[in-house]
N, C-alpha and C positions, 0 to 999 in steps of 0.2 A: 435537401436539393444543394447541388455543384454550385460553386460560390460563383462559377461563371453563369450560372442560370437563376438565384436571388431573386434579379430585378426583373424575372418573366410576369407578365401584366395577368396573366393566368392563376399566378400563386398568391391567394389571401393572405396563408401564413408560410411562414418556416421554422422545422421544427428543428433542430445543430446538435447532432453529438459529436464528443471527438473534445478536444482540447479550447483551455481556452483561449489559445492562441488561436485557432480557428474562426471556435468565436469574434473575435475582434476585426480577424480577413472580412465578413462575410459582411455582419453587421456593419463596421466603420466604410463595407464599400458598396453600403444598400443607397439609391441617390431619392429613395422615395420611403415614407413609414410604414412595415409594416407588420401583422402578427408575430411575434418571436419570441417560442420557446425554443428550451434547449433543455438534454444533460449532458454535461461537463464531464472533464474529471474530477479527481479529488484527492486527499489521503485517506485511503480509506481507511477506517482504526478496528481491533478486535480487540475486546478488554476482557479479558481471563477473573475468573470471580475465585479470588482466594476461598482454602476451604481444606478440612480434611480429606485428599481424594487418595482413592484406591489405584496403583499401579495400572491398574487393567485402563480407569475411569484416566489420565495422565497420556495412554499411549491411542487410545478412541479421540481424546480431544488434540492428539497434538498431529494424531492424520485428517482430523475436521480440519485444522487449520494449515493445514503444507496443501488441502485441498483445494482451501481459498486459495492460496496463491499460485499455483503452481497449475490452473487452468489455464489454459493457452495460452501457455509457457511464462502467464501473468505482466498477458495486454490485455489484458481487463478493467474499463474502470472501476471498474467494483470490487477488482484484489484488494485484496488485506494488506497495506504496505505497514501501518504499526503497531504493534501485537501492544496493550499494555497491561501490566501485570505489578500486581504490587512488593513492592524492596521487604515487605514485614512474613512477606508467606514461605517456610520454612521449606516448602512444596517446590518453590520460584526455577533456583537449578534444574531441579530434577525434568522438572515438567522442559525446558531447553532441551536441556539433555538428548530428551524423548525427542525433540522438534525435531532435532538437528540429525537424532539416527535414523527418521521418518527420511527425510529432506535429501536424506546421504542416498538412499538405496533408491529414489525416482528417478528415472535415465532422466538424458539432457536435453531440454527441448530443440531446434531450430530459431534464433534471438533476430526474428523477421522483421520485423516494427523497426522501423524509419528511428535513427537515433538509442537504437540501447545500447552498444557497447558502449556509448560516450555519457548515456547517461551514467550505465555501472559502475567505471572506473571515475566519476566527479562523485558519489556515495563514497564508491568504496576506498580514498584519497580521502574525501571531510573523512569517516568514520575510520581507524584506520585496526580498528579490531574485529571489524569484519570476515567472516567464514567463510569462504565458499566449501562447495562441500555436492562429493558428491565425485560422478570418474565428467572428465572435464572433455566433451567434443567439437573438431573446427562445426564453426558457425552456429554452435552453441553458447551460452552462457550459462556459470554455474548458478546452480541453488544456492543463495547469499544471504548470511541470519547474521546480525548488527546489532550483537546484544549490548545491554548496558548504556545505552545512547541517554545521554543526561538531560534531562529535562529541562535544564536553565544553558546548555552547552548551545554550540551551531547549529542553526532551525533549520537546514537543509535539509534534513530526516519529515519534518511539520509542514513545510511547507512548499518543497516540491516534490512532484506526481513521479514516481518512479519509473513505473510503465516500464517493469520488469520480472524476472522473480526473483526483488531479495525486498526482503521484509526485515525493517527493524522492532527490538523490543526496548521498551523503557519500561520502566518502573518506578511507581511513584511513591511515598515512603507515607502513606498516614495507616492510623487505627484503621484494623477491619471494620469497626461500626461508622469507616465515614471515610471508605473506599471506594464506592460504588460512585458518591458525592460528585469526588474528588478526581475520580477517574471521570464519569462524566463533563463535569467543567471543565477537562484537559481538555478532552476532544472536542467539545462544542468552541472553547474557544483560541485553542491551539494548533490543532490543524486545520491546513486549506484547502474549504469546502462548506460544503453546506452539509448535515447526514439528517 
């Protein structure tokens, strides 16, 4: 329902998509209670399980992660925004290099969504290690990989939806036998939204 029609008596229930700001605008302005459900934005993670990967597996999974980010230019509420890796994984840097190579080869797409440029600039200012990848084009934002985000540092990557072609990588220091539990706890407790 559009915000200006949310109080229509013919509507028994409302389902809201978009950001939490959209939800607050609609729900905060309702004069009568209605059954409300929602699917709102969040900071979506992708957990990489360490192992002894072959080069072709690294390349294959790098293409998958790139696809998660670049579909619809990153303007999807389920686009990956935080890549979780193990700091102890010997192939971590090799995987990140492969991911950067894949992203650099994908043509940029128009940054059509409202506020994308400002959000992109804000994240790049917070994380100066941001790598702009691939060709630059007017009206487009470059694919951006921000690796080595400190899990205890600035929380913008974990608490604010980027909603553009920007991906943060955080590596967790945990023994192999405890990594999945540590990573699951991290994404459930530190990233904004519900899994």
